[in-house]
C-alpha positions in Angstrom: -66.0 65.0 19.1 -62.3 65.2 18.1 -59.2 65.0 20.2 -55.9 66.7 19.7 -52.6 66.1 21.4 -49.9 68.8 21.8 -48.1 69.5 18.6 -50.7 68.2 16.2 -50.8 69.6 12.7 -53.8 71.7 11.6 -56.6 69.3 10.7 -59.2 68.9 8.0 -62.3 67.0 8.9 -64.1 65.0 6.2 -67.5 63.4 6.2 -69.5 66.4 7.4 -72.8 67.3 5.7 -72.1 69.5 2.7 -72.6 73.3 3.1 -73.8 72.9 6.7 -72.7 75.2 9.5 -71.2 73.8 12.7 -70.7 75.3 16.1 -67.1 74.5 17.3 -65.9 74.6 20.9 -62.7 73.3 22.5 -62.6 71.5 25.8 -59.5 71.5 28.0 -59.5 68.1 29.8 -56.9 69.3 32.4 -59.0 72.2 33.6 -62.5 71.0 32.6 -63.1 74.4 30.9 -64.7 75.0 27.5 -62.7 77.2 25.2 -63.7 79.5 22.4 -62.2 78.4 19.1 -62.1 80.9 16.2 -65.4 82.6 15.4 -67.3 79.7 16.9 -68.8 78.5 13.6 -67.3 76.6 10.7 -69.0 75.7 7.4 -68.5 72.5 5.6 -67.6 72.9 1.9 -69.5 71.3 -1.0 -67.5 68.1 -0.4 -68.3 67.9 3.3 -64.9 69.0 4.4 -64.1 71.4 7.2 -60.7 73.0 7.6 -60.2 73.5 11.4 -58.4 76.6 12.7 -55.3 76.3 14.8 -56.2 75.0 18.3 -56.7 77.7 21.0 -54.4 75.8 23.4 -51.0 74.0 23.1 -52.2 71.3 25.6 -54.4 68.2 25.0 -57.7 69.4 23.7 -61.1 67.8 22.9 -63.2 69.5 20.2 -67.0 69.4 19.9 -68.6 70.1 16.5 -72.4 70.4 16.5 -74.6 71.0 13.5 -76.0 74.5 13.8 -79.2 76.0 12.5 -78.2 79.7 13.2 
């Protein structure tokens, strides 16, 4: 899980498993709703880094990344 405050810069996550695909979903703590984020999957590069897309909301946002096997 990651947490973003309003106005945060676009982030790059390090330490992921290299070349593994991850499901990504945003969570709005104000409304309690899950939000779609980009195409819903991101793939770590050969160094285990993931460039996260721009958040789908300008409010506080939690983000869940989950290793995917699809």
